[in-house]
N, CA, C and O atoms as CSV, one atom per row, in Angstrom:
chain,resi,resn,atom,element,x,y,z
A,1,MET,N,N,140.442,108.994,104.219
A,1,MET,CA,C,141.235,108.525,103.131
A,1,MET,C,C,141.933,107.257,103.590
A,1,MET,O,O,142.400,107.180,104.726
A,2,ALA,N,N,142.006,106.254,102.705
A,2,ALA,CA,C,142.625,104.979,103.072
A,2,ALA,C,C,144.138,105.076,102.960
A,2,ALA,O,O,144.677,105.743,102.077
A,3,MET,N,N,144.793,104.406,103.862
A,3,MET,CA,C,146.266,104.396,103.870
A,3,MET,C,C,146.724,102.974,103.588
A,3,MET,O,O,146.089,102.011,104.017
A,4,SER,N,N,147.815,102.851,102.874
A,4,SER,CA,C,148.349,101.517,102.619
A,4,SER,C,C,149.097,101.030,103.858
A,4,SER,O,O,149.770,101.804,104.539
A,5,THR,N,N,148.965,99.730,104.135
A,5,THR,CA,C,149.613,99.175,105.325
A,5,THR,C,C,150.889,98.442,105.001
A,5,THR,O,O,151.733,98.224,105.870
A,6,GLY,N,N,151.024,98.070,103.774
A,6,GLY,CA,C,152.235,97.321,103.436
A,6,GLY,C,C,153.038,98.059,102.402
A,6,GLY,O,O,152.612,99.097,101.895
A,7,GLY,N,N,154.171,97.542,102.095
A,7,GLY,CA,C,154.994,98.134,101.063
A,7,GLY,C,C,155.886,99.214,101.606
A,7,GLY,O,O,155.854,99.533,102.795
A,8,ASN,N,N,156.656,99.754,100.756
A,8,ASN,CA,C,157.609,100.736,101.209
A,8,ASN,C,C,157.248,102.166,100.810
A,8,ASN,O,O,158.002,103.093,101.106
A,9,SER,N,N,156.096,102.363,100.135
A,9,SER,CA,C,155.746,103.729,99.737
A,9,SER,C,C,155.155,104.519,100.883
A,9,SER,O,O,155.559,105.661,101.104
A,10,GLY,N,N,154.227,103.963,101.611
A,10,GLY,CA,C,153.653,104.622,102.766
A,10,GLY,C,C,152.737,105.779,102.439
A,10,GLY,O,O,152.328,106.488,103.358
A,11,GLY,N,N,152.384,106.017,101.169
A,11,GLY,CA,C,151.518,107.119,100.764
A,11,GLY,C,C,150.049,106.706,100.700
A,11,GLY,O,O,149.721,105.546,100.949
A,12,PRO,N,N,149.172,107.635,100.373
A,12,PRO,CA,C,147.750,107.316,100.271
A,12,PRO,C,C,147.454,106.407,99.073
A,12,PRO,O,O,148.149,106.445,98.057
A,13,MET,N,N,146.385,105.574,99.221
A,13,MET,CA,C,145.956,104.677,98.139
A,13,MET,C,C,145.104,105.459,97.148
A,13,MET,O,O,144.366,106.366,97.535
A,14,SER,N,N,145.204,105.116,95.899
A,14,SER,CA,C,144.390,105.790,94.891
A,14,SER,C,C,143.308,104.868,94.346
A,14,SER,O,O,142.933,104.988,93.180
A,15,GLU,N,N,142.805,103.963,95.153
A,15,GLU,CA,C,141.730,103.058,94.754
A,15,GLU,C,C,140.391,103.599,95.230
A,15,GLU,O,O,140.312,104.246,96.274
A,16,ILE,N,N,139.319,103.328,94.449
A,16,ILE,CA,C,137.978,103.799,94.792
A,16,ILE,C,C,137.312,102.782,95.707
A,16,ILE,O,O,137.396,101.576,95.477
A,17,ASN,N,N,136.652,103.281,96.746
A,17,ASN,CA,C,135.896,102.426,97.648
A,17,ASN,C,C,134.524,102.196,97.014
A,17,ASN,O,O,133.727,103.131,96.940
A,18,VAL,N,N,134.229,100.985,96.559
A,18,VAL,CA,C,133.003,100.689,95.824
A,18,VAL,C,C,131.861,100.237,96.725
A,18,VAL,O,O,130.758,100.011,96.227
A,19,THR,N,N,132.072,100.102,97.987
A,19,THR,CA,C,131.022,99.628,98.896
A,19,THR,C,C,129.804,100.560,98.898
A,19,THR,O,O,128.687,100.053,98.802
A,20,PRO,N,N,129.944,101.897,99.002
A,20,PRO,CA,C,128.750,102.763,98.958
A,20,PRO,C,C,128.023,102.684,97.609
A,20,PRO,O,O,126.796,102.759,97.555
A,21,LEU,N,N,128.787,102.535,96.530
A,21,LEU,CA,C,128.183,102.412,95.210
A,21,LEU,C,C,127.337,101.145,95.114
A,21,LEU,O,O,126.228,101.183,94.580
A,22,VAL,N,N,127.838,100.049,95.614
A,22,VAL,CA,C,127.096,98.785,95.604
A,22,VAL,C,C,125.843,98.904,96.465
A,22,VAL,O,O,124.792,98.384,96.089
A,23,ASP,N,N,125.930,99.572,97.603
A,23,ASP,CA,C,124.762,99.757,98.475
A,23,ASP,C,C,123.661,100.548,97.766
A,23,ASP,O,O,122.488,100.183,97.838
A,24,VAL,N,N,124.033,101.609,97.095
A,24,VAL,CA,C,123.050,102.427,96.377
A,24,VAL,C,C,122.418,101.626,95.244
A,24,VAL,O,O,121.207,101.695,95.038
A,25,MET,N,N,123.222,100.874,94.517
A,25,MET,CA,C,122.699,100.080,93.404
A,25,MET,C,C,121.736,99.003,93.904
A,25,MET,O,O,120.727,98.737,93.250
A,26,LEU,N,N,122.019,98.388,95.029
A,26,LEU,CA,C,121.116,97.370,95.584
A,26,LEU,C,C,119.785,97.995,96.023
A,26,LEU,O,O,118.722,97.408,95.824
A,27,VAL,N,N,119.855,99.172,96.613
A,27,VAL,CA,C,118.617,99.855,97.017
A,27,VAL,C,C,117.780,100.190,95.785
A,27,VAL,O,O,116.568,99.979,95.792
A,28,LEU,N,N,118.410,100.711,94.723
A,28,LEU,CA,C,117.680,101.014,93.489
A,28,LEU,C,C,117.096,99.752,92.862
A,28,LEU,O,O,115.974,99.784,92.357
A,29,LEU,N,N,117.828,98.651,92.885
A,29,LEU,CA,C,117.322,97.394,92.347
A,29,LEU,C,C,116.077,96.945,93.098
A,29,LEU,O,O,115.105,96.507,92.482
A,30,ILE,N,N,116.098,97.048,94.414
A,30,ILE,CA,C,114.924,96.657,95.216
A,30,ILE,C,C,113.738,97.562,94.906
A,30,ILE,O,O,112.610,97.082,94.791
A,31,ILE,N,N,113.978,98.870,94.768
A,31,ILE,CA,C,112.881,99.803,94.466
A,31,ILE,C,C,112.269,99.471,93.113
A,31,ILE,O,O,111.045,99.455,92.986
A,32,PHE,N,N,113.091,99.205,92.093
A,32,PHE,CA,C,112.560,98.866,90.772
A,32,PHE,C,C,111.844,97.527,90.781
A,32,PHE,O,O,110.862,97.359,90.057
A,33,MET,N,N,112.296,96.587,91.562
A,33,MET,CA,C,111.629,95.288,91.632
A,33,MET,C,C,110.250,95.408,92.269
A,33,MET,O,O,109.335,94.660,91.927
A,34,ILE,N,N,110.106,96.345,93.189
A,34,ILE,CA,C,108.806,96.532,93.853
A,34,ILE,C,C,107.852,97.321,92.957
A,34,ILE,O,O,106.668,96.991,92.883
A,35,THR,N,N,108.344,98.355,92.277
A,35,THR,CA,C,107.452,99.224,91.497
A,35,THR,C,C,107.166,98.711,90.091
A,35,THR,O,O,106.171,99.133,89.502
A,36,ALA,N,N,107.962,97.846,89.530
A,36,ALA,CA,C,107.743,97.367,88.158
A,36,ALA,C,C,106.407,96.649,87.985
A,36,ALA,O,O,105.720,96.905,86.997
A,37,PRO,N,N,106.005,95.764,88.896
A,37,PRO,CA,C,104.686,95.124,88.707
A,37,PRO,C,C,103.522,96.106,88.791
A,37,PRO,O,O,102.460,95.848,88.225
A,38,LEU,N,N,103.701,97.218,89.483
A,38,LEU,CA,C,102.615,98.194,89.600
A,38,LEU,C,C,102.406,98.975,88.302
A,38,LEU,O,O,101.344,99.563,88.101
A,39,MET,N,N,103.393,98.985,87.432
A,39,MET,CA,C,103.301,99.735,86.181
A,39,MET,C,C,102.467,99.020,85.121
A,39,MET,O,O,102.009,99.661,84.175
A,40,SER,N,N,102.265,97.757,85.248
A,40,SER,CA,C,101.486,97.019,84.250
A,40,SER,C,C,99.998,97.078,84.606
A,40,SER,O,O,99.627,97.131,85.778
A,41,HIS,N,N,99.155,97.068,83.568
A,41,HIS,CA,C,97.711,97.122,83.769
A,41,HIS,C,C,97.174,95.702,83.917
A,41,HIS,O,O,97.506,94.820,83.125
A,42,LYS,N,N,96.358,95.492,84.918
A,42,LYS,CA,C,95.814,94.162,85.157
A,42,LYS,C,C,94.615,93.874,84.258
A,42,LYS,O,O,94.399,92.729,83.864
A,43,VAL,N,N,93.839,94.898,83.934
A,43,VAL,CA,C,92.663,94.719,83.089
A,43,VAL,C,C,93.052,95.108,81.661
A,43,VAL,O,O,93.440,96.248,81.402
A,44,GLN,N,N,92.945,94.163,80.751
A,44,GLN,CA,C,93.305,94.407,79.367
A,44,GLN,C,C,92.058,94.772,78.565
A,44,GLN,O,O,91.063,94.047,78.602
A,45,VAL,N,N,92.104,95.881,77.846
A,45,VAL,CA,C,91.002,96.304,76.986
A,45,VAL,C,C,91.556,96.603,75.596
A,45,VAL,O,O,92.732,96.935,75.442
A,46,VAL,N,N,90.707,96.483,74.603
A,46,VAL,CA,C,91.088,96.811,73.238
A,46,VAL,C,C,90.701,98.265,72.991
A,46,VAL,O,O,89.518,98.604,73.002
A,47,LEU,N,N,91.690,99.121,72.768
A,47,LEU,CA,C,91.438,100.547,72.583
A,47,LEU,C,C,91.121,100.851,71.121
A,47,LEU,O,O,91.674,100.214,70.225
A,48,PRO,N,N,90.234,101.821,70.871
A,48,PRO,CA,C,89.907,102.179,69.483
A,48,PRO,C,C,91.062,102.950,68.844
A,48,PRO,O,O,91.882,103.555,69.535
A,49,ILE,N,N,91.109,102.916,67.529
A,49,ILE,CA,C,92.123,103.656,66.782
A,49,ILE,C,C,91.592,105.066,66.549
A,49,ILE,O,O,90.454,105.239,66.114
A,50,ALA,N,N,92.407,106.063,66.835
A,50,ALA,CA,C,91.988,107.463,66.764
A,50,ALA,C,C,92.045,107.974,65.339
A,50,ALA,O,O,93.131,108.250,64.829
A,51,ASN,N,N,90.915,108.105,64.693
A,51,ASN,CA,C,90.719,108.758,63.405
A,51,ASN,C,C,91.952,108.714,62.497
A,51,ASN,O,O,92.653,109.716,62.357
A,52,PRO,N,N,92.215,107.579,61.890
A,52,PRO,CA,C,93.392,107.504,61.016
A,52,PRO,C,C,93.215,108.391,59.788
A,52,PRO,O,O,92.116,108.525,59.249
A,53,HIS,N,N,94.306,108.984,59.368
A,53,HIS,CA,C,94.248,109.865,58.191
A,53,HIS,C,C,94.206,109.012,56.933
A,53,HIS,O,O,95.022,108.109,56.745
A,54,LYS,N,N,93.248,109.313,56.083
A,54,LYS,CA,C,93.123,108.598,54.817
A,54,LYS,C,C,93.685,109.474,53.712
A,54,LYS,O,O,93.513,110.693,53.720
A,55,GLU,N,N,94.347,108.849,52.776
A,55,GLU,CA,C,94.955,109.585,51.669
A,55,GLU,C,C,93.952,109.902,50.568
A,55,GLU,O,O,94.189,110.795,49.754
A,56,ASP,N,N,92.831,109.177,50.533
A,56,ASP,CA,C,91.909,109.335,49.417
A,56,ASP,C,C,90.852,110.422,49.607
A,56,ASP,O,O,90.114,110.712,48.665
A,57,HIS,N,N,90.751,111.037,50.794
A,57,HIS,CA,C,89.726,112.062,50.971
A,57,HIS,C,C,90.238,113.412,50.472
A,57,HIS,O,O,91.432,113.704,50.527
A,58,GLU,N,N,89.315,114.209,49.994
A,58,GLU,CA,C,89.678,115.522,49.473
A,58,GLU,C,C,89.624,116.546,50.606
A,58,GLU,O,O,88.903,116.346,51.582
A,59,PRO,N,N,90.377,117.638,50.488
A,59,PRO,CA,C,90.369,118.645,51.554
A,59,PRO,C,C,88.992,119.290,51.693
A,59,PRO,O,O,88.254,119.434,50.719
A,60,ILE,N,N,88.670,119.668,52.905
A,60,ILE,CA,C,87.367,120.273,53.200
A,60,ILE,C,C,87.435,121.760,52.877
A,60,ILE,O,O,88.344,122.460,53.324
A,61,GLU,N,N,86.493,122.225,52.117
A,61,GLU,CA,C,86.439,123.639,51.738
A,61,GLU,C,C,85.909,124.451,52.924
A,61,GLU,O,O,84.829,124.149,53.432
A,62,PRO,N,N,86.645,125.478,53.380
A,62,PRO,CA,C,86.174,126.281,54.510
A,62,PRO,C,C,85.010,127.185,54.109
A,62,PRO,O,O,84.796,127.460,52.928
A,63,ILE,N,N,84.276,127.634,55.098
A,63,ILE,CA,C,83.165,128.566,54.884
A,63,ILE,C,C,83.735,129.976,55.000
A,63,ILE,O,O,84.280,130.337,56.043
A,64,ASP,N,N,83.617,130.773,53.944
A,64,ASP,CA,C,84.166,132.125,53.913
A,64,ASP,C,C,83.057,133.116,54.223
A,64,ASP,O,O,82.079,133.211,53.482
A,65,LEU,N,N,83.208,133.857,55.324
A,65,LEU,CA,C,82.213,134.854,55.725
A,65,LEU,C,C,82.895,136.215,55.805
A,65,LEU,O,O,83.836,136.403,56.576
A,66,ALA,N,N,82.418,137.155,55.011
A,66,ALA,CA,C,82.947,138.521,55.041
A,66,ALA,C,C,81.947,139.408,55.771
A,66,ALA,O,O,80.738,139.303,55.565
A,67,VAL,N,N,82.467,140.282,56.625
A,67,VAL,CA,C,81.627,141.206,57.399
A,67,VAL,C,C,82.124,142.612,57.119
A,67,VAL,O,O,83.282,142.939,57.376
A,68,LYS,N,N,81.229,143.445,56.585
A,68,LYS,CA,C,81.601,144.838,56.299
A,68,LYS,C,C,81.428,145.685,57.548
A,68,LYS,O,O,80.870,145.236,58.549
A,69,GLN,N,N,81.916,146.919,57.474
A,69,GLN,CA,C,81.892,147.832,58.610
A,69,GLN,C,C,80.470,148.109,59.104
A,69,GLN,O,O,80.243,148.270,60.303
A,70,ASP,N,N,79.514,148.164,58.167
A,70,ASP,CA,C,78.125,148.443,58.561
A,70,ASP,C,C,77.397,147.206,59.083
A,70,ASP,O,O,76.224,147.297,59.446
A,71,GLY,N,N,78.066,146.050,59.129
A,71,GLY,CA,C,77.456,144.832,59.652
A,71,GLY,C,C,76.836,143.940,58.599
A,71,GLY,O,O,76.264,142.904,58.937
A,72,SER,N,N,76.933,144.313,57.324
A,72,SER,CA,C,76.379,143.458,56.272
A,72,SER,C,C,77.251,142.211,56.116
A,72,SER,O,O,78.476,142.269,56.221
A,73,LEU,N,N,76.582,141.081,55.862
A,73,LEU,CA,C,77.243,139.775,55.826
A,73,LEU,C,C,77.281,139.236,54.405
A,73,LEU,O,O,76.318,139.382,53.652
A,74,PHE,N,N,78.403,138.608,54.038
A,74,PHE,CA,C,78.572,138.017,52.719
A,74,PHE,C,C,79.151,136.618,52.890
A,74,PHE,O,O,80.287,136.452,53.335
A,75,LEU,N,N,78.355,135.619,52.530
A,75,LEU,CA,C,78.788,134.229,52.616
A,75,LEU,C,C,79.231,133.800,51.224
A,75,LEU,O,O,78.418,133.757,50.301
A,76,ALA,N,N,80.511,133.481,51.067
A,76,ALA,CA,C,81.108,133.135,49.768
A,76,ALA,C,C,80.851,134.261,48.765
A,76,ALA,O,O,80.493,134.008,47.614
A,77,ASP,N,N,81.036,135.494,49.208
A,77,ASP,CA,C,80.878,136.712,48.410
A,77,ASP,C,C,79.450,136.959,47.936
A,77,ASP,O,O,79.245,137.746,47.011
A,78,ASN,N,N,78.461,136.310,48.542
A,78,ASN,CA,C,77.049,136.547,48.243
A,78,ASN,C,C,76.376,137.119,49.481
A,78,ASN,O,O,76.584,136.606,50.581
A,79,PRO,N,N,75.566,138.178,49.330
A,79,PRO,CA,C,74.897,138.758,50.501
A,79,PRO,C,C,73.980,137.733,51.167
A,79,PRO,O,O,73.310,136.947,50.498
A,80,VAL,N,N,73.968,137.762,52.483
A,80,VAL,CA,C,73.171,136.803,53.237
A,80,VAL,C,C,72.628,137.498,54.490
A,80,VAL,O,O,73.286,138.365,55.065
A,81,SER,N,N,71.409,137.100,54.905
A,81,SER,CA,C,70.827,137.664,56.118
A,81,SER,C,C,71.244,136.819,57.328
A,81,SER,O,O,71.833,135.749,57.176
A,82,GLU,N,N,70.932,137.310,58.523
A,82,GLU,CA,C,71.306,136.585,59.747
A,82,GLU,C,C,70.611,135.231,59.838
A,82,GLU,O,O,71.225,134.248,60.251
A,83,THR,N,N,69.329,135.172,59.455
A,83,THR,CA,C,68.609,133.897,59.549
A,83,THR,C,C,69.145,132.885,58.534
A,83,THR,O,O,69.263,131.697,58.835
A,84,GLU,N,N,69.465,133.362,57.339
A,84,GLU,CA,C,70.058,132.465,56.346
A,84,GLU,C,C,71.433,131.977,56.808
A,84,GLU,O,O,71.807,130.826,56.578
A,85,LEU,N,N,72.176,132.869,57.461
A,85,LEU,CA,C,73.500,132.500,57.961
A,85,LEU,C,C,73.392,131.428,59.048
A,85,LEU,O,O,74.186,130.488,59.083
A,86,LYS,N,N,72.408,131.578,59.928
A,86,LYS,CA,C,72.207,130.573,60.980
A,86,LYS,C,C,71.881,129.212,60.372
A,86,LYS,O,O,72.385,128.190,60.838
A,87,SER,N,N,71.046,129.192,59.341
A,87,SER,CA,C,70.701,127.915,58.714
A,87,SER,C,C,71.920,127.309,58.006
A,87,SER,O,O,72.081,126.089,57.998
A,88,GLN,N,N,72.774,128.146,57.415
A,88,GLN,CA,C,74.005,127.642,56.793
A,88,GLN,C,C,74.961,127.089,57.849
A,88,GLN,O,O,75.646,126.094,57.613
A,89,PHE,N,N,75.003,127.736,59.010
A,89,PHE,CA,C,75.828,127.224,60.113
A,89,PHE,C,C,75.324,125.857,60.563
A,89,PHE,O,O,76.123,124.959,60.825
A,90,ALA,N,N,74.003,125.692,60.654
A,90,ALA,CA,C,73.437,124.411,61.085
A,90,ALA,C,C,73.753,123.308,60.077
A,90,ALA,O,O,74.062,122.181,60.463
A,91,ILE,N,N,73.676,123.632,58.792
A,91,ILE,CA,C,73.990,122.645,57.747
A,91,ILE,C,C,75.465,122.257,57.820
A,91,ILE,O,O,75.810,121.079,57.728
A,92,ALA,N,N,76.333,123.256,57.986
A,92,ALA,CA,C,77.775,122.977,58.040
A,92,ALA,C,C,78.147,122.214,59.308
A,92,ALA,O,O,79.044,121.372,59.284
A,93,ALA,N,N,77.465,122.501,60.411
A,93,ALA,CA,C,77.775,121.824,61.669
A,93,ALA,C,C,77.402,120.347,61.616
A,93,ALA,O,O,77.989,119.532,62.327
A,94,ALA,N,N,76.430,120.000,60.779
A,94,ALA,CA,C,75.993,118.608,60.681
A,94,ALA,C,C,76.943,117.768,59.823
A,94,ALA,O,O,76.884,116.539,59.865
A,95,LYS,N,N,77.812,118.413,59.053
A,95,LYS,CA,C,78.736,117.669,58.195
A,95,LYS,C,C,79.831,117.009,59.027
A,95,LYS,O,O,80.191,117.479,60.106
A,96,SER,N,N,80.345,115.911,58.494
A,96,SER,CA,C,81.450,115.232,59.164
A,96,SER,C,C,82.512,114.927,58.128
A,96,SER,O,O,82.225,114.180,57.193
A,97,PRO,N,N,83.675,115.436,58.231
A,97,PRO,CA,C,84.198,116.376,59.216
A,97,PRO,C,C,83.670,117.786,58.953
A,97,PRO,O,O,83.334,118.152,57.826
A,98,GLN,N,N,83.611,118.540,60.009
A,98,GLN,CA,C,83.022,119.867,59.949
A,98,GLN,C,C,83.981,120.868,59.300
A,98,GLN,O,O,85.161,120.897,59.647
A,99,PRO,N,N,83.494,121.690,58.361
A,99,PRO,CA,C,84.376,122.694,57.751
A,99,PRO,C,C,84.670,123.832,58.730
A,99,PRO,O,O,83.939,124.043,59.698
A,100,GLU,N,N,85.735,124.548,58.461
A,100,GLU,CA,C,86.109,125.682,59.309
A,100,GLU,C,C,85.397,126.941,58.832
A,100,GLU,O,O,85.296,127.187,57.630
A,101,LEU,N,N,84.910,127.724,59.762
A,101,LEU,CA,C,84.313,129.021,59.460
A,101,LEU,C,C,85.433,130.054,59.495
A,101,LEU,O,O,86.049,130.265,60.539
A,102,GLN,N,N,85.700,130.692,58.372
A,102,GLN,CA,C,86.739,131.711,58.292
A,102,GLN,C,C,86.077,133.078,58.156
A,102,GLN,O,O,85.398,133.363,57.170
A,103,ILE,N,N,86.291,133.912,59.165
A,103,ILE,CA,C,85.645,135.226,59.216
A,103,ILE,C,C,86.634,136.291,58.763
A,103,ILE,O,O,87.731,136.417,59.307
A,104,ARG,N,N,86.214,137.068,57.738
A,104,ARG,CA,C,86.977,138.229,57.277
A,104,ARG,C,C,86.166,139.460,57.635
A,104,ARG,O,O,85.244,139.832,56.909
A,105,ALA,N,N,86.501,140.092,58.745
A,105,ALA,CA,C,85.761,141.271,59.190
A,105,ALA,C,C,86.585,142.516,58.924
A,105,ALA,O,O,87.802,142.522,59.110
A,106,ASP,N,N,85.907,143.575,58.483
A,106,ASP,CA,C,86.557,144.861,58.282
A,106,ASP,C,C,87.145,145.310,59.618
A,106,ASP,O,O,86.569,145.047,60.673
A,107,LYS,N,N,88.299,145.991,59.570
A,107,LYS,CA,C,88.956,146.349,60.832
A,107,LYS,C,C,88.147,147.356,61.646
A,107,LYS,O,O,88.373,147.483,62.849
A,108,ASP,N,N,87.214,148.072,61.027
A,108,ASP,CA,C,86.374,149.032,61.744
A,108,ASP,C,C,85.011,148.458,62.106
A,108,ASP,O,O,84.133,149.194,62.556
A,109,THR,N,N,84.820,147.164,61.918
A,109,THR,CA,C,83.556,146.523,62.282
A,109,THR,C,C,83.432,146.490,63.805
A,109,THR,O,O,84.378,146.093,64.485
A,110,PRO,N,N,82.295,146.895,64.347
A,110,PRO,CA,C,82.124,146.830,65.811
A,110,PRO,C,C,82.239,145.381,66.313
A,110,PRO,O,O,81.770,144.445,65.664
A,111,TYR,N,N,82.862,145.224,67.459
A,111,TYR,CA,C,83.079,143.890,67.999
A,111,TYR,C,C,81.761,143.181,68.294
A,111,TYR,O,O,81.696,141.955,68.208
A,112,LYS,N,N,80.715,143.921,68.639
A,112,LYS,CA,C,79.439,143.270,68.964
A,112,LYS,C,C,78.876,142.504,67.768
A,112,LYS,O,O,78.178,141.507,67.949
A,113,VAL,N,N,79.173,142.962,66.544
A,113,VAL,CA,C,78.720,142.247,65.341
A,113,VAL,C,C,79.447,140.917,65.228
A,113,VAL,O,O,78.828,139.884,64.974
A,114,VAL,N,N,80.781,140.945,65.418
A,114,VAL,CA,C,81.573,139.715,65.352
A,114,VAL,C,C,81.190,138.774,66.487
A,114,VAL,O,O,81.110,137.561,66.292
A,115,ARG,N,N,80.954,139.329,67.670
A,115,ARG,CA,C,80.543,138.512,68.817
A,115,ARG,C,C,79.205,137.828,68.543
A,115,ARG,O,O,79.015,136.670,68.912
A,116,GLN,N,N,78.280,138.537,67.899
A,116,GLN,CA,C,76.976,137.957,67.558
A,116,GLN,C,C,77.145,136.795,66.571
A,116,GLN,O,O,76.483,135.765,66.701
A,117,ILE,N,N,78.032,136.964,65.586
A,117,ILE,CA,C,78.280,135.896,64.606
A,117,ILE,C,C,78.886,134.676,65.302
A,117,ILE,O,O,78.485,133.541,65.046
A,118,LEU,N,N,79.860,134.925,66.185
A,118,LEU,CA,C,80.471,133.811,66.918
A,118,LEU,C,C,79.453,133.088,67.796
A,118,LEU,O,O,79.476,131.861,67.891
A,119,GLY,N,N,78.571,133.834,68.429
A,119,GLY,CA,C,77.526,133.230,69.256
A,119,GLY,C,C,76.562,132.394,68.424
A,119,GLY,O,O,76.180,131.294,68.824
A,120,ASP,N,N,76.171,132.919,67.264
A,120,ASP,CA,C,75.276,132.168,66.378
A,120,ASP,C,C,75.945,130.881,65.890
A,120,ASP,O,O,75.311,129.828,65.830
A,121,ALA,N,N,77.228,130.975,65.543
A,121,ALA,CA,C,77.952,129.792,65.066
A,121,ALA,C,C,78.043,128.742,66.174
A,121,ALA,O,O,77.861,127.551,65.923
A,122,LYS,N,N,78.320,129.182,67.378
A,122,LYS,CA,C,78.416,128.251,68.502
A,122,LYS,C,C,77.056,127.618,68.804
A,122,LYS,O,O,76.969,126.419,69.069
A,123,ASP,N,N,76.001,128.429,68.763
A,123,ASP,CA,C,74.652,127.906,69.031
A,123,ASP,C,C,74.235,126.844,68.017
A,123,ASP,O,O,73.494,125.921,68.356
A,124,GLN,N,N,74.705,126.968,66.776
A,124,GLN,CA,C,74.350,126.000,65.735
A,124,GLN,C,C,75.271,124.787,65.741
A,124,GLN,O,O,75.021,123.822,65.018
A,125,GLY,N,N,76.339,124.818,66.550
A,125,GLY,CA,C,77.217,123.655,66.672
A,125,GLY,C,C,78.543,123.756,65.949
A,125,GLY,O,O,79.255,122.759,65.835
A,126,MET,N,N,78.891,124.926,65.462
A,126,MET,CA,C,80.187,125.104,64.795
A,126,MET,C,C,81.298,125.139,65.851
A,126,MET,O,O,81.177,125.821,66.868
A,127,VAL,N,N,82.377,124.397,65.597
A,127,VAL,CA,C,83.481,124.376,66.563
A,127,VAL,C,C,84.792,124.880,65.976
A,127,VAL,O,O,85.687,125.262,66.730
A,128,HIS,N,N,84.932,124.893,64.673
A,128,HIS,CA,C,86.165,125.345,64.032
A,128,HIS,C,C,85.946,126.740,63.457
A,128,HIS,O,O,85.248,126.902,62.456
A,129,VAL,N,N,86.545,127.746,64.092
A,129,VAL,CA,C,86.384,129.126,63.646
A,129,VAL,C,C,87.759,129.756,63.532
A,129,VAL,O,O,88.596,129.589,64.418
A,130,GLY,N,N,87.997,130.479,62.445
A,130,GLY,CA,C,89.252,131.177,62.250
A,130,GLY,C,C,88.994,132.594,61.779
A,130,GLY,O,O,87.938,132.901,61.226
A,131,PHE,N,N,89.980,133.456,62.009
A,131,PHE,CA,C,89.875,134.859,61.578
A,131,PHE,C,C,90.942,135.101,60.513
A,131,PHE,O,O,92.099,134.719,60.683
A,132,ILE,N,N,90.545,135.734,59.425
A,132,ILE,CA,C,91.449,136.048,58.335
A,132,ILE,C,C,91.940,137.481,58.536
A,132,ILE,O,O,91.139,138.400,58.709
A,133,THR,N,N,93.255,137.661,58.511
A,133,THR,CA,C,93.853,138.979,58.652
A,133,THR,C,C,94.875,139.179,57.540
A,133,THR,O,O,95.178,138.257,56.784
A,134,THR,N,N,95.394,140.388,57.453
A,134,THR,CA,C,96.464,140.663,56.492
A,134,THR,C,C,97.775,140.802,57.255
A,134,THR,O,O,97.791,140.942,58.478
A,135,GLY,N,N,98.864,140.761,56.511
A,135,GLY,CA,C,100.177,140.913,57.123
A,135,GLY,C,C,100.386,142.330,57.616
A,135,GLY,O,O,99.587,143.227,57.345
A,136,LYS,N,N,101.474,142.514,58.345
A,136,LYS,CA,C,101.798,143.819,58.903
A,136,LYS,C,C,102.194,144.769,57.770
A,136,LYS,O,O,103.022,144.430,56.925
A,137,ASP,N,N,101.594,145.958,57.764
A,137,ASP,CA,C,101.886,146.940,56.698
A,137,ASP,C,C,103.124,147.733,57.027
A,137,ASP,O,O,103.524,148.602,56.252
């Protein structure tokens, strides 16, 4: 603690010693001066714009697939076979932007049936898949 040398009080000084603060600030200034040029990119490239949202496009209608407990398939409430379903998946996968496949499976449907549908959709190129459920009873 610093002591006053003059005057008649003779008590401790209440002034802040700023020398350590100045030392720290100078070190930080030197560090920023060295690292700032490294933050800029030397090679300039023109980056593409990422899929801007357009206001004039209409929403994409999802593909509705219902699966009953016995494994029967209904595409948009119409019965469909596995081969027809695969061809519909291929057609939908070729669209841009790709519609979402929404699966409504009965709660007692064996998982292997749903797994087979997911595998077929993936094989045909479908990437957007969702499951439709009901709220908690």
